[in-house]
Structures are given as structure tokens and as C-alpha cells.
PDB file of N, CA, C and O in Angstrom, chain B, residues numbered from 101:
ATOM      1  N   MET B 101      40.598  19.479  39.115  1.00  0.00           N
ATOM      2  CA  MET B 101      39.218  19.737  38.805  1.00  0.00           C
ATOM      3  C   MET B 101      38.597  18.547  38.065  1.00  0.00           C
ATOM      4  O   MET B 101      37.472  18.147  38.365  1.00  0.00           O
ATOM      5  N   GLN B 102      39.321  17.990  37.110  1.00  0.00           N
ATOM      6  CA  GLN B 102      38.827  16.830  36.381  1.00  0.00           C
ATOM      7  C   GLN B 102      38.637  15.641  37.310  1.00  0.00           C
ATOM      8  O   GLN B 102      37.671  14.892  37.173  1.00  0.00           O
ATOM      9  N   GLU B 103      39.546  15.467  38.246  1.00  0.00           N
ATOM     10  CA  GLU B 103      39.463  14.329  39.158  1.00  0.00           C
ATOM     11  C   GLU B 103      38.228  14.428  40.036  1.00  0.00           C
ATOM     12  O   GLU B 103      37.624  13.408  40.369  1.00  0.00           O
ATOM     13  N   GLU B 104      37.849  15.628  40.411  1.00  0.00           N
ATOM     14  CA  GLU B 104      36.658  15.802  41.243  1.00  0.00           C
ATOM     15  C   GLU B 104      35.413  15.348  40.470  1.00  0.00           C
ATOM     16  O   GLU B 104      34.536  14.700  41.042  1.00  0.00           O
ATOM     17  N   LYS B 105      35.333  15.675  39.207  1.00  0.00           N
ATOM     18  CA  LYS B 105      34.164  15.298  38.420  1.00  0.00           C
ATOM     19  C   LYS B 105      34.096  13.781  38.248  1.00  0.00           C
ATOM     20  O   LYS B 105      33.012  13.199  38.278  1.00  0.00           O
ATOM     21  N   LEU B 106      35.238  13.150  38.070  1.00  0.00           N
ATOM     22  CA  LEU B 106      35.248  11.701  37.950  1.00  0.00           C
ATOM     23  C   LEU B 106      34.838  11.049  39.259  1.00  0.00           C
ATOM     24  O   LEU B 106      34.145  10.031  39.246  1.00  0.00           O
ATOM     25  N   ASP B 107      35.242  11.602  40.367  1.00  0.00           N
ATOM     26  CA  ASP B 107      34.872  11.043  41.665  1.00  0.00           C
ATOM     27  C   ASP B 107      33.398  11.231  41.948  1.00  0.00           C
ATOM     28  O   ASP B 107      32.781  10.385  42.596  1.00  0.00           O
ATOM     29  N   GLU B 108      32.827  12.315  41.480  1.00  0.00           N
ATOM     30  CA  GLU B 108      31.405  12.554  41.689  1.00  0.00           C
ATOM     31  C   GLU B 108      30.559  11.503  40.981  1.00  0.00           C
ATOM     32  O   GLU B 108      29.460  11.173  41.426  1.00  0.00           O
ATOM     33  N   ARG B 109      31.068  10.996  39.904  1.00  0.00           N
ATOM     34  CA  ARG B 109      30.340   9.990  39.145  1.00  0.00           C
ATOM     35  C   ARG B 109      30.238   8.686  39.927  1.00  0.00           C
ATOM     36  O   ARG B 109      29.323   7.896  39.695  1.00  0.00           O
ATOM     37  N   GLY B 110      31.134   8.460  40.818  1.00  0.00           N
ATOM     38  CA  GLY B 110      31.089   7.288  41.687  1.00  0.00           C
ATOM     39  C   GLY B 110      31.433   5.986  40.999  1.00  0.00           C
ATOM     40  O   GLY B 110      30.967   4.931  41.429  1.00  0.00           O
ATOM     41  N   GLY B 111      32.225   6.019  39.958  1.00  0.00           N
ATOM     42  CA  GLY B 111      32.650   4.793  39.283  1.00  0.00           C
ATOM     43  C   GLY B 111      31.604   4.198  38.365  1.00  0.00           C
ATOM     44  O   GLY B 111      31.803   3.103  37.839  1.00  0.00           O
ATOM     45  N   ARG B 112      30.496   4.888  38.158  1.00  0.00           N
ATOM     46  CA  ARG B 112      29.467   4.389  37.246  1.00  0.00           C
ATOM     47  C   ARG B 112      29.967   4.474  35.800  1.00  0.00           C
ATOM     48  O   ARG B 112      30.707   5.389  35.437  1.00  0.00           O
ATOM     49  N   THR B 113      29.559   3.527  35.009  1.00  0.00           N
ATOM     50  CA  THR B 113      29.934   3.555  33.598  1.00  0.00           C
ATOM     51  C   THR B 113      28.768   4.086  32.776  1.00  0.00           C
ATOM     52  O   THR B 113      27.615   4.043  33.206  1.00  0.00           O
ATOM     53  N   ILE B 114      29.075   4.566  31.638  1.00  0.00           N
ATOM     54  CA  ILE B 114      28.047   5.078  30.739  1.00  0.00           C
ATOM     55  C   ILE B 114      27.641   3.920  29.837  1.00  0.00           C
ATOM     56  O   ILE B 114      28.424   3.484  28.993  1.00  0.00           O
ATOM     57  N   ALA B 115      26.415   3.417  30.011  1.00  0.00           N
ATOM     58  CA  ALA B 115      25.983   2.176  29.361  1.00  0.00           C
ATOM     59  C   ALA B 115      25.618   2.356  27.894  1.00  0.00           C
ATOM     60  O   ALA B 115      25.730   1.402  27.124  1.00  0.00           O
ATOM     61  N   TYR B 116      25.192   3.525  27.485  1.00  0.00           N
ATOM     62  CA  TYR B 116      24.702   3.645  26.120  1.00  0.00           C
ATOM     63  C   TYR B 116      25.800   3.545  25.086  1.00  0.00           C
ATOM     64  O   TYR B 116      25.507   3.240  23.930  1.00  0.00           O
ATOM     65  N   TYR B 117      27.030   3.782  25.437  1.00  0.00           N
ATOM     66  CA  TYR B 117      28.110   3.608  24.472  1.00  0.00           C
ATOM     67  C   TYR B 117      28.320   2.135  24.136  1.00  0.00           C
ATOM     68  O   TYR B 117      28.824   1.811  23.061  1.00  0.00           O
ATOM     69  N   GLN B 118      27.943   1.254  25.035  1.00  0.00           N
ATOM     70  CA  GLN B 118      28.092  -0.178  24.771  1.00  0.00           C
ATOM     71  C   GLN B 118      27.137  -0.638  23.673  1.00  0.00           C
ATOM     72  O   GLN B 118      27.409  -1.631  22.998  1.00  0.00           O
ATOM     73  N   TRP B 119      26.030   0.064  23.486  1.00  0.00           N
ATOM     74  CA  TRP B 119      25.042  -0.322  22.495  1.00  0.00           C
ATOM     75  C   TRP B 119      25.341   0.240  21.112  1.00  0.00           C
ATOM     76  O   TRP B 119      24.714  -0.174  20.137  1.00  0.00           O
ATOM     77  N   THR B 120      26.263   1.152  21.003  1.00  0.00           N
ATOM     78  CA  THR B 120      26.543   1.807  19.720  1.00  0.00           C
ATOM     79  C   THR B 120      26.933   0.810  18.625  1.00  0.00           C
ATOM     80  O   THR B 120      26.367   0.875  17.534  1.00  0.00           O
ATOM     81  N   PRO B 121      27.871  -0.105  18.865  1.00  0.00           N
ATOM     82  CA  PRO B 121      28.211  -1.053  17.783  1.00  0.00           C
ATOM     83  C   PRO B 121      27.033  -1.934  17.379  1.00  0.00           C
ATOM     84  O   PRO B 121      26.870  -2.262  16.203  1.00  0.00           O
ATOM     85  N   LEU B 122      26.216  -2.314  18.355  1.00  0.00           N
ATOM     86  CA  LEU B 122      25.054  -3.140  18.024  1.00  0.00           C
ATOM     87  C   LEU B 122      24.036  -2.370  17.201  1.00  0.00           C
ATOM     88  O   LEU B 122      23.436  -2.921  16.278  1.00  0.00           O
ATOM     89  N   MET B 123      23.841  -1.118  17.524  1.00  0.00           N
ATOM     90  CA  MET B 123      22.902  -0.297  16.753  1.00  0.00           C
ATOM     91  C   MET B 123      23.419  -0.071  15.326  1.00  0.00           C
ATOM     92  O   MET B 123      22.642  -0.098  14.371  1.00  0.00           O
ATOM     93  N   LEU B 124      24.713   0.147  15.188  1.00  0.00           N
ATOM     94  CA  LEU B 124      25.288   0.310  13.852  1.00  0.00           C
ATOM     95  C   LEU B 124      25.177  -0.978  13.042  1.00  0.00           C
ATOM     96  O   LEU B 124      24.916  -0.940  11.839  1.00  0.00           O
ATOM     97  N   LEU B 125      25.371  -2.098  13.691  1.00  0.00           N
ATOM     98  CA  LEU B 125      25.227  -3.387  13.023  1.00  0.00           C
ATOM     99  C   LEU B 125      23.779  -3.614  12.594  1.00  0.00           C
ATOM    100  O   LEU B 125      23.527  -4.088  11.486  1.00  0.00           O
ATOM    101  N   LEU B 126      22.831  -3.279  13.464  1.00  0.00           N
ATOM    102  CA  LEU B 126      21.421  -3.401  13.123  1.00  0.00           C
ATOM    103  C   LEU B 126      21.057  -2.493  11.951  1.00  0.00           C
ATOM    104  O   LEU B 126      20.324  -2.907  11.053  1.00  0.00           O
ATOM    105  N   GLN B 127      21.558  -1.271  11.954  1.00  0.00           N
ATOM    106  CA  GLN B 127      21.288  -0.351  10.854  1.00  0.00           C
ATOM    107  C   GLN B 127      21.873  -0.873   9.540  1.00  0.00           C
ATOM    108  O   GLN B 127      21.241  -0.768   8.490  1.00  0.00           O
ATOM    109  N   ALA B 128      23.068  -1.429   9.603  1.00  0.00           N
ATOM    110  CA  ALA B 128      23.689  -1.990   8.394  1.00  0.00           C
ATOM    111  C   ALA B 128      22.857  -3.159   7.873  1.00  0.00           C
ATOM    112  O   ALA B 128      22.644  -3.288   6.668  1.00  0.00           O
ATOM    113  N   PHE B 129      22.391  -4.005   8.781  1.00  0.00           N
ATOM    114  CA  PHE B 129      21.561  -5.140   8.388  1.00  0.00           C
ATOM    115  C   PHE B 129      20.261  -4.660   7.740  1.00  0.00           C
ATOM    116  O   PHE B 129      19.855  -5.178   6.700  1.00  0.00           O
ATOM    117  N   LEU B 130      19.617  -3.677   8.351  1.00  0.00           N
ATOM    118  CA  LEU B 130      18.366  -3.155   7.812  1.00  0.00           C
ATOM    119  C   LEU B 130      18.575  -2.412   6.498  1.00  0.00           C
ATOM    120  O   LEU B 130      17.644  -2.277   5.704  1.00  0.00           O
ATOM    121  N   PHE B 131      19.775  -1.939   6.271  1.00  0.00           N
ATOM    122  CA  PHE B 131      20.091  -1.284   5.010  1.00  0.00           C
ATOM    123  C   PHE B 131      20.177  -2.298   3.872  1.00  0.00           C
ATOM    124  O   PHE B 131      19.762  -2.005   2.750  1.00  0.00           O
ATOM    125  N   TYR B 132      20.710  -3.486   4.150  1.00  0.00           N
ATOM    126  CA  TYR B 132      20.895  -4.488   3.113  1.00  0.00           C
ATOM    127  C   TYR B 132      19.695  -5.410   2.923  1.00  0.00           C
ATOM    128  O   TYR B 132      19.595  -6.059   1.882  1.00  0.00           O
ATOM    129  N   VAL B 133      18.795  -5.491   3.876  1.00  0.00           N
ATOM    130  CA  VAL B 133      17.636  -6.373   3.757  1.00  0.00           C
ATOM    131  C   VAL B 133      16.774  -6.027   2.544  1.00  0.00           C
ATOM    132  O   VAL B 133      16.447  -6.930   1.773  1.00  0.00           O
ATOM    133  N   PRO B 134      16.391  -4.765   2.336  1.00  0.00           N
ATOM    134  CA  PRO B 134      15.574  -4.471   1.154  1.00  0.00           C
ATOM    135  C   PRO B 134      16.250  -4.858  -0.165  1.00  0.00           C
ATOM    136  O   PRO B 134      15.581  -5.279  -1.108  1.00  0.00           O
ATOM    137  N   CYS B 135      17.547  -4.716  -0.226  1.00  0.00           N
ATOM    138  CA  CYS B 135      18.275  -5.100  -1.445  1.00  0.00           C
ATOM    139  C   CYS B 135      18.149  -6.602  -1.679  1.00  0.00           C
ATOM    140  O   CYS B 135      17.930  -7.037  -2.809  1.00  0.00           O
ATOM    141  N   GLY B 136      18.284  -7.385  -0.633  1.00  0.00           N
ATOM    142  CA  GLY B 136      18.145  -8.837  -0.759  1.00  0.00           C
ATOM    143  C   GLY B 136      16.741  -9.240  -1.154  1.00  0.00           C
ATOM    144  O   GLY B 136      16.553 -10.124  -1.991  1.00  0.00           O
ATOM    145  N   ILE B 137      15.749  -8.589  -0.550  1.00  0.00           N
ATOM    146  CA  ILE B 137      14.356  -8.878  -0.896  1.00  0.00           C
ATOM    147  C   ILE B 137      14.098  -8.511  -2.352  1.00  0.00           C
ATOM    148  O   ILE B 137      13.466  -9.267  -3.090  1.00  0.00           O
ATOM    149  N   TRP B 138      14.591  -7.346  -2.759  1.00  0.00           N
ATOM    150  CA  TRP B 138      14.389  -6.894  -4.136  1.00  0.00           C
ATOM    151  C   TRP B 138      14.991  -7.893  -5.126  1.00  0.00           C
ATOM    152  O   TRP B 138      14.385  -8.196  -6.154  1.00  0.00           O
ATOM    153  N   ARG B 139      16.171  -8.398  -4.816  1.00  0.00           N
ATOM    154  CA  ARG B 139      16.814  -9.353  -5.725  1.00  0.00           C
ATOM    155  C   ARG B 139      16.042 -10.662  -5.788  1.00  0.00           C
ATOM    156  O   ARG B 139      15.869 -11.232  -6.865  1.00  0.00           O
ATOM    157  N   ARG B 140      15.576 -11.144  -4.637  1.00  0.00           N
ATOM    158  CA  ARG B 140      14.810 -12.398  -4.613  1.00  0.00           C
ATOM    159  C   ARG B 140      13.517 -12.266  -5.407  1.00  0.00           C
ATOM    160  O   ARG B 140      13.193 -13.121  -6.232  1.00  0.00           O
ATOM    161  N   VAL B 141      12.790 -11.201  -5.154  1.00  0.00           N
ATOM    162  CA  VAL B 141      11.514 -10.996  -5.834  1.00  0.00           C
ATOM    163  C   VAL B 141      11.746 -10.740  -7.321  1.00  0.00           C
ATOM    164  O   VAL B 141      10.995 -11.232  -8.163  1.00  0.00           O
ATOM    165  N   GLY B 142      12.779  -9.976  -7.641  1.00  0.00           N
ATOM    166  CA  GLY B 142      13.075  -9.678  -9.044  1.00  0.00           C
ATOM    167  C   GLY B 142      13.461 -10.911  -9.830  1.00  0.00           C
ATOM    168  O   GLY B 142      13.090 -11.047 -10.996  1.00  0.00           O
ATOM    169  N   ASP B 143      14.204 -11.815  -9.205  1.00  0.00           N
ATOM    170  CA  ASP B 143      14.605 -13.041  -9.900  1.00  0.00           C
ATOM    171  C   ASP B 143      13.411 -13.946 -10.151  1.00  0.00           C
ATOM    172  O   ASP B 143      13.371 -14.652 -11.159  1.00  0.00           O
ATOM    173  N   ASN B 144      12.441 -13.935  -9.252  1.00  0.00           N
ATOM    174  CA  ASN B 144      11.279 -14.823  -9.382  1.00  0.00           C
ATOM    175  C   ASN B 144      10.130 -14.192 -10.148  1.00  0.00           C
ATOM    176  O   ASN B 144       9.140 -14.868 -10.426  1.00  0.00           O
ATOM    177  N   SER B 145      10.232 -12.926 -10.494  1.00  0.00           N
ATOM    178  CA  SER B 145       9.102 -12.254 -11.146  1.00  0.00           C
ATOM    179  C   SER B 145       9.023 -12.560 -12.637  1.00  0.00           C
ATOM    180  O   SER B 145       7.949 -12.461 -13.230  1.00  0.00           O
ATOM    181  N   GLY B 146      10.124 -12.924 -13.239  1.00  0.00           N
ATOM    182  CA  GLY B 146      10.127 -13.200 -14.669  1.00  0.00           C
ATOM    183  C   GLY B 146      10.455 -11.984 -15.509  1.00  0.00           C
ATOM    184  O   GLY B 146      10.560 -12.083 -16.731  1.00  0.00           O
ATOM    185  N   ILE B 147      10.619 -10.841 -14.870  1.00  0.00           N
ATOM    186  CA  ILE B 147      10.976  -9.625 -15.598  1.00  0.00           C
ATOM    187  C   ILE B 147      12.486  -9.486 -15.575  1.00  0.00           C
ATOM    188  O   ILE B 147      13.106  -9.558 -14.513  1.00  0.00           O
ATOM    189  N   ASP B 148      13.069  -9.293 -16.722  1.00  0.00           N
ATOM    190  CA  ASP B 148      14.510  -9.065 -16.795  1.00  0.00           C
ATOM    191  C   ASP B 148      14.756  -7.578 -16.547  1.00  0.00           C
ATOM    192  O   ASP B 148      14.832  -6.784 -17.485  1.00  0.00           O
ATOM    193  N   VAL B 149      14.879  -7.217 -15.275  1.00  0.00           N
ATOM    194  CA  VAL B 149      14.996  -5.813 -14.891  1.00  0.00           C
ATOM    195  C   VAL B 149      16.268  -5.201 -15.465  1.00  0.00           C
ATOM    196  O   VAL B 149      16.263  -4.046 -15.890  1.00  0.00           O
ATOM    197  N   GLY B 150      17.342  -5.955 -15.482  1.00  0.00           N
ATOM    198  CA  GLY B 150      18.598  -5.449 -16.036  1.00  0.00           C
ATOM    199  C   GLY B 150      18.460  -5.060 -17.495  1.00  0.00           C
ATOM    200  O   GLY B 150      18.974  -4.027 -17.924  1.00  0.00           O
ATOM    201  N   ASN B 151      17.763  -5.893 -18.256  1.00  0.00           N
ATOM    202  CA  ASN B 151      17.542  -5.601 -19.669  1.00  0.00           C
ATOM    203  C   ASN B 151      16.666  -4.363 -19.841  1.00  0.00           C
ATOM    204  O   ASN B 151      16.925  -3.540 -20.720  1.00  0.00           O
ATOM    205  N   LEU B 152      15.634  -4.224 -19.012  1.00  0.00           N
ATOM    206  CA  LEU B 152      14.769  -3.049 -19.082  1.00  0.00           C
ATOM    207  C   LEU B 152      15.543  -1.771 -18.759  1.00  0.00           C
ATOM    208  O   LEU B 152      15.366  -0.745 -19.415  1.00  0.00           O
ATOM    209  N   ILE B 153      16.389  -1.845 -17.755  1.00  0.00           N
ATOM    210  CA  ILE B 153      17.177  -0.666 -17.374  1.00  0.00           C
ATOM    211  C   ILE B 153      18.145  -0.285 -18.489  1.00  0.00           C
ATOM    212  O   ILE B 153      18.290   0.892 -18.820  1.00  0.00           O
ATOM    213  N   GLU B 154      18.803  -1.282 -19.063  1.00  0.00           N
ATOM    214  CA  GLU B 154      19.730  -1.001 -20.171  1.00  0.00           C
ATOM    215  C   GLU B 154      18.996  -0.372 -21.352  1.00  0.00           C
ATOM    216  O   GLU B 154      19.496   0.571 -21.966  1.00  0.00           O
ATOM    217  N   SER B 155      17.822  -0.887 -21.667  1.00  0.00           N
ATOM    218  CA  SER B 155      17.046  -0.329 -22.782  1.00  0.00           C
ATOM    219  C   SER B 155      16.631   1.100 -22.493  1.00  0.00           C
ATOM    220  O   SER B 155      16.710   1.962 -23.367  1.00  0.00           O
ATOM    221  N   GLY B 156      16.189   1.355 -21.267  1.00  0.00           N
ATOM    222  CA  GLY B 156      15.797   2.715 -20.900  1.00  0.00           C
ATOM    223  C   GLY B 156      16.962   3.686 -20.950  1.00  0.00           C
ATOM    224  O   GLY B 156      16.809   4.824 -21.393  1.00  0.00           O
ATOM    225  N   GLN B 157      18.130   3.237 -20.495  1.00  0.00           N
ATOM    226  CA  GLN B 157      19.308   4.091 -20.555  1.00  0.00           C
ATOM    227  C   GLN B 157      19.726   4.344 -22.000  1.00  0.00           C
ATOM    228  O   GLN B 157      20.159   5.444 -22.343  1.00  0.00           O
ATOM    229  N   LEU B 158      19.598   3.342 -22.828  1.00  0.00           N
ATOM    230  CA  LEU B 158      19.930   3.501 -24.245  1.00  0.00           C
ATOM    231  C   LEU B 158      19.023   4.542 -24.886  1.00  0.00           C
ATOM    232  O   LEU B 158      19.491   5.399 -25.635  1.00  0.00           O
ATOM    233  N   ILE B 159      17.737   4.471 -24.595  1.00  0.00           N
ATOM    234  CA  ILE B 159      16.786   5.438 -25.147  1.00  0.00           C
ATOM    235  C   ILE B 159      17.108   6.845 -24.664  1.00  0.00           C
ATOM    236  O   ILE B 159      17.042   7.802 -25.436  1.00  0.00           O
ATOM    237  N   ALA B 160      17.458   6.970 -23.386  1.00  0.00           N
ATOM    238  CA  ALA B 160      17.701   8.295 -22.808  1.00  0.00           C
ATOM    239  C   ALA B 160      19.013   8.904 -23.278  1.00  0.00           C
ATOM    240  O   ALA B 160      19.120  10.126 -23.380  1.00  0.00           O
ATOM    241  N   SER B 161      20.010   8.080 -23.566  1.00  0.00           N
ATOM    242  CA  SER B 161      21.341   8.637 -23.814  1.00  0.00           C
ATOM    243  C   SER B 161      21.700   8.798 -25.295  1.00  0.00           C
ATOM    244  O   SER B 161      22.562   9.611 -25.627  1.00  0.00           O
ATOM    245  N   VAL B 162      21.074   8.060 -26.167  1.00  0.00           N
ATOM    246  CA  VAL B 162      21.485   8.043 -27.571  1.00  0.00           C
ATOM    247  C   VAL B 162      20.415   8.724 -28.428  1.00  0.00           C
ATOM    248  O   VAL B 162      19.218   8.494 -28.257  1.00  0.00           O
ATOM    249  N   GLN B 163      20.870   9.552 -29.336  1.00  0.00           N
ATOM    250  CA  GLN B 163      19.959  10.133 -30.331  1.00  0.00           C
ATOM    251  C   GLN B 163      19.730   9.069 -31.393  1.00  0.00           C
ATOM    252  O   GLN B 163      20.673   8.587 -32.021  1.00  0.00           O
ATOM    253  N   MET B 164      18.474   8.711 -31.584  1.00  0.00           N
ATOM    254  CA  MET B 164      18.166   7.682 -32.573  1.00  0.00           C
ATOM    255  C   MET B 164      16.903   8.074 -33.326  1.00  0.00           C
ATOM    256  O   MET B 164      16.170   8.984 -32.937  1.00  0.00           O
ATOM    257  N   GLU B 165      16.681   7.364 -34.399  1.00  0.00           N
ATOM    258  CA  GLU B 165      15.485   7.636 -35.196  1.00  0.00           C
ATOM    259  C   GLU B 165      14.237   7.276 -34.400  1.00  0.00           C
ATOM    260  O   GLU B 165      14.258   6.434 -33.502  1.00  0.00           O
ATOM    261  N   ARG B 166      13.171   7.934 -34.760  1.00  0.00           N
ATOM    262  CA  ARG B 166      11.923   7.759 -34.025  1.00  0.00           C
ATOM    263  C   ARG B 166      11.407   6.320 -34.097  1.00  0.00           C
ATOM    264  O   ARG B 166      10.910   5.793 -33.101  1.00  0.00           O
ATOM    265  N   ASN B 167      11.522   5.681 -35.266  1.00  0.00           N
ATOM    266  CA  ASN B 167      11.007   4.316 -35.394  1.00  0.00           C
ATOM    267  C   ASN B 167      11.854   3.317 -34.588  1.00  0.00           C
ATOM    268  O   ASN B 167      11.314   2.340 -34.069  1.00  0.00           O
ATOM    269  N   VAL B 168      13.149   3.544 -34.476  1.00  0.00           N
ATOM    270  CA  VAL B 168      14.003   2.668 -33.668  1.00  0.00           C
ATOM    271  C   VAL B 168      13.647   2.817 -32.193  1.00  0.00           C
ATOM    272  O   VAL B 168      13.574   1.830 -31.461  1.00  0.00           O
ATOM    273  N   ARG B 169      13.427   4.049 -31.768  1.00  0.00           N
ATOM    274  CA  ARG B 169      13.043   4.307 -30.380  1.00  0.00           C
ATOM    275  C   ARG B 169      11.706   3.623 -30.068  1.00  0.00           C
ATOM    276  O   ARG B 169      11.539   3.029 -29.003  1.00  0.00           O
ATOM    277  N   LYS B 170      10.766   3.714 -30.998  1.00  0.00           N
ATOM    278  CA  LYS B 170       9.460   3.080 -30.798  1.00  0.00           C
ATOM    279  C   LYS B 170       9.588   1.563 -30.690  1.00  0.00           C
ATOM    280  O   LYS B 170       8.898   0.938 -29.885  1.00  0.00           O
ATOM    281  N   LYS B 171      10.477   0.964 -31.503  1.00  0.00           N
ATOM    282  CA  LYS B 171      10.675  -0.481 -31.444  1.00  0.00           C
ATOM    283  C   LYS B 171      11.211  -0.904 -30.081  1.00  0.00           C
ATOM    284  O   LYS B 171      10.770  -1.908 -29.520  1.00  0.00           O
ATOM    285  N   ILE B 172      12.159  -0.141 -29.550  1.00  0.00           N
ATOM    286  CA  ILE B 172      12.733  -0.479 -28.240  1.00  0.00           C
ATOM    287  C   ILE B 172      11.684  -0.335 -27.144  1.00  0.00           C
ATOM    288  O   ILE B 172      11.573  -1.192 -26.267  1.00  0.00           O
ATOM    289  N   VAL B 173      10.925   0.738 -27.195  1.00  0.00           N
ATOM    290  CA  VAL B 173       9.879   0.941 -26.185  1.00  0.00           C
ATOM    291  C   VAL B 173       8.821  -0.148 -26.296  1.00  0.00           C
ATOM    292  O   VAL B 173       8.349  -0.654 -25.278  1.00  0.00           O
ATOM    293  N   ARG B 174       8.450  -0.510 -27.500  1.00  0.00           N
ATOM    294  CA  ARG B 174       7.456  -1.570 -27.702  1.00  0.00           C
ATOM    295  C   ARG B 174       7.973  -2.896 -27.157  1.00  0.00           C
ATOM    296  O   ARG B 174       7.213  -3.665 -26.568  1.00  0.00           O
ATOM    297  N   LYS B 175       9.256  -3.165 -27.348  1.00  0.00           N
ATOM    298  CA  LYS B 175       9.857  -4.393 -26.823  1.00  0.00           C
ATOM    299  C   LYS B 175       9.810  -4.400 -25.291  1.00  0.00           C
ATOM    300  O   LYS B 175       9.521  -5.425 -24.674  1.00  0.00           O
ATOM    301  N   MET B 176      10.098  -3.243 -24.690  1.00  0.00           N
ATOM    302  CA  MET B 176      10.038  -3.133 -23.236  1.00  0.00           C
ATOM    303  C   MET B 176       8.610  -3.346 -22.728  1.00  0.00           C
ATOM    304  O   MET B 176       8.395  -4.048 -21.740  1.00  0.00           O
ATOM    305  N   MET B 177       7.654  -2.747 -23.399  1.00  0.00           N
ATOM    306  CA  MET B 177       6.251  -2.881 -23.004  1.00  0.00           C
ATOM    307  C   MET B 177       5.782  -4.328 -23.141  1.00  0.00           C
ATOM    308  O   MET B 177       5.037  -4.824 -22.295  1.00  0.00           O
ATOM    309  N   THR B 178       6.208  -4.993 -24.185  1.00  0.00           N
ATOM    310  CA  THR B 178       5.827  -6.392 -24.392  1.00  0.00           C
ATOM    311  C   THR B 178       6.351  -7.263 -23.264  1.00  0.00           C
ATOM    312  O   THR B 178       5.637  -8.128 -22.756  1.00  0.00           O
ATOM    313  N   GLN B 179       7.587  -7.040 -22.875  1.00  0.00           N
ATOM    314  CA  GLN B 179       8.181  -7.833 -21.807  1.00  0.00           C
ATOM    315  C   GLN B 179       7.435  -7.622 -20.487  1.00  0.00           C
ATOM    316  O   GLN B 179       7.152  -8.584 -19.772  1.00  0.00           O
ATOM    317  N   VAL B 180       7.124  -6.386 -20.170  1.00  0.00           N
ATOM    318  CA  VAL B 180       6.409  -6.096 -18.917  1.00  0.00           C
ATOM    319  C   VAL B 180       4.989  -6.662 -18.982  1.00  0.00           C
ATOM    320  O   VAL B 180       4.529  -7.286 -18.026  1.00  0.00           O
ATOM    321  N   ASN B 181       4.300  -6.452 -20.092  1.00  0.00           N
ATOM    322  CA  ASN B 181       2.933  -6.967 -20.233  1.00  0.00           C
ATOM    323  C   ASN B 181       2.891  -8.492 -20.128  1.00  0.00           C
ATOM    324  O   ASN B 181       1.985  -9.050 -19.510  1.00  0.00           O
ATOM    325  N   ARG B 182       3.861  -9.154 -20.725  1.00  0.00           N
ATOM    326  CA  ARG B 182       3.919 -10.613 -20.663  1.00  0.00           C
ATOM    327  C   ARG B 182       4.051 -11.110 -19.226  1.00  0.00           C
ATOM    328  O   ARG B 182       3.390 -12.065 -18.821  1.00  0.00           O
ATOM    329  N   SER B 183       4.918 -10.443 -18.465  1.00  0.00           N
ATOM    330  CA  SER B 183       5.112 -10.860 -17.073  1.00  0.00           C
ATOM    331  C   SER B 183       3.889 -10.541 -16.216  1.00  0.00           C
ATOM    332  O   SER B 183       3.562 -11.297 -15.302  1.00  0.00           O
ATOM    333  N   VAL B 184       3.208  -9.420 -16.505  1.00  0.00           N
ATOM    334  CA  VAL B 184       1.988  -9.083 -15.766  1.00  0.00           C
ATOM    335  C   VAL B 184       0.899 -10.101 -16.064  1.00  0.00           C
ATOM    336  O   VAL B 184       0.173 -10.519 -15.162  1.00  0.00           O
ATOM    337  N   MET B 185       0.785 -10.495 -17.301  1.00  0.00           N
ATOM    338  CA  MET B 185      -0.234 -11.486 -17.672  1.00  0.00           C
ATOM    339  C   MET B 185       0.051 -12.840 -16.992  1.00  0.00           C
ATOM    340  O   MET B 185      -0.883 -13.537 -16.597  1.00  0.00           O
ATOM    341  N   GLN B 186       1.306 -13.206 -16.859  1.00  0.00           N
ATOM    342  CA  GLN B 186       1.654 -14.453 -16.186  1.00  0.00           C
ATOM    343  C   GLN B 186       1.317 -14.392 -14.695  1.00  0.00           C
ATOM    344  O   GLN B 186       0.913 -15.391 -14.100  1.00  0.00           O
ATOM    345  N   CYS B 187       1.486 -13.222 -14.106  1.00  0.00           N
ATOM    346  CA  CYS B 187       1.187 -13.068 -12.676  1.00  0.00           C
ATOM    347  C   CYS B 187      -0.303 -13.073 -12.411  1.00  0.00           C
ATOM    348  O   CYS B 187      -0.737 -13.531 -11.354  1.00  0.00           O
ATOM    349  N   SER B 188      -1.098 -12.576 -13.345  1.00  0.00           N
ATOM    350  CA  SER B 188      -2.537 -12.489 -13.121  1.00  0.00           C
ATOM    351  C   SER B 188      -3.256 -13.817 -13.344  1.00  0.00           C
ATOM    352  O   SER B 188      -4.408 -13.967 -12.939  1.00  0.00           O
ATOM    353  N   VAL B 189      -2.589 -14.786 -13.985  1.00  0.00           N
ATOM    354  CA  VAL B 189      -3.218 -16.092 -14.256  1.00  0.00           C
ATOM    355  C   VAL B 189      -3.179 -16.958 -13.042  1.00  0.00           C
ATOM    356  O   VAL B 189      -3.659 -18.091 -13.076  1.00  0.00           O
TER     357      VAL B 189
END
């Protein structure tokens, strides 16, 4: 029974399976492109994103006095404002 079905196909191959590795490769490439763009733009923006993230995580995870928290937030705001002012000039 299986042989009859193979003979009915007439030796034709299924072409779309040949494209599967290429499509997976394209998807992988498109997955990493935004990360590369983000890193390039982030490095040239003047904002230390890593430092901002660390400060935000510190504020979120640690119980601290209100004035210490305000100092950290003010420092973060100053850094962002400084970079925005440089971009607008």
C-alpha cells in the first residue's frame, strides 16, 4: 500500500523542506539584528544604560531610606537629562 502511494507521486520531491534551514537561518538573523542595532545606538547615545539599569534594580530590590532613594533617582534623571540636552543641540 505504501509503495502505491510513492509511485503515484511520480518521483517528485517536496521542495518546501529544502527551504526550512534557510528560513530558520533568516529568522535567527532577524532575531539578532535588533540586539546589534540596540547596542550600536546605545553605545553612541552617551547614556550609560547599564548603570541606569543597575541603579533601577538597586532601588527596586533594597529597602533604603527615602533620602538615599531620592539621591539615586536624581542621579539617574541628571544622566538622562544631560544626554537629552546633548542630542537636542
